N, C-alpha and C positions, 0 to 999 in steps of 0.2 A: 251065770254072770259073777256071782260072789266067788265061786270056786276059781273062775278064770282070773279074777282080780287078785285072789290070794296067790295063785300060781305065779303071776307076774311079779307080785311083791316078793315072793320067795326067791325067784330067779334074780331079781334086782339085788336082794340082800346077799346072795351068793356071789354075784359079780362084784359087789362092793367089797366083800371080804377078800376075794382073790386080788383085787386091785390093791387093797391094803397090804396084803402079804408081799406082793411084787414090790410095792413101794419100800417096804422094810428091807427087802433083799437089795 
């Protein structure tokens, strides 16, 4: 469960980073 939560959190962070990049573009 902890690993799963970390995975989701990591994926969310990556998605947020991509959205930020697209926004800059």
